[in-house]
N, C-alpha and C positions, 0 to 999 in steps of 0.2 A: 505494500498499500503506499503511495506517496506521502511522503511528510507532510504535516500540513504547514499552511504559510503562516508565520510566527505572527499571527493577529488573529484574534478570536471572532471578527466579524466574518471571516472569509471561510468558504467551503468550496471544495472543487466543484466545477461544472461538469467536467467529464473524467471518466475513470477508466484504464485499461481493463481490457477483459478479465484478467486475473484477479484485479482488484474487485470487480463487480461481483466475481464468484466468492470470493471473501465476505463482501456486504451482505450479499443474497444467501450464504451458505449452502452453495451448489457447486456442482461440478461443471468443465468445461462445456462436456455434452448437453446438459440441461440448459446452460446459459446460452448456448448457440440455438437449441430449440426454441427458448424465449425470442431470442432476436428474429428466427424465421418465422415465427408466430405473430410477429410485430408487436410484442407486450413490452420489449426494449427498445430504445431509440439509439442507433447506431449513427456516429459521425466519423466520415474518413478523412483523414490527413495524410495523402500519400498513400504508403502502404500501413500506417499506423490506423487501429481500429479502436474508438473509444465509446463508450455507453453514457448517455445523460445522465447525471444524479436524477434529475427530475423523474426521468423515467424508471428509474430503481424504486423512489420513494413512490411513485405511483404503483408500481407492482405491488409493493410492500403493503401498500394502504388496501388495495385491491383483494389480497390475500387475507387480509385480516379482517376484512368487511365480507369475507366468504364467497367473493367473486370468483 
């Protein structure tokens, strides 16, 4: 997981897939399944893939709500 910026107001907007796995408590296969189902939003920077924190929060909320 990337080191947080040394300022309490800032949270990363994008995370690498391995960090998204840690945050969600899922493996790589499940993560890419969620991406394929469009339950997670992906941003590409050249070859780098990043997942939006907003989509991780939205997924976690929908899971907690039973959706």
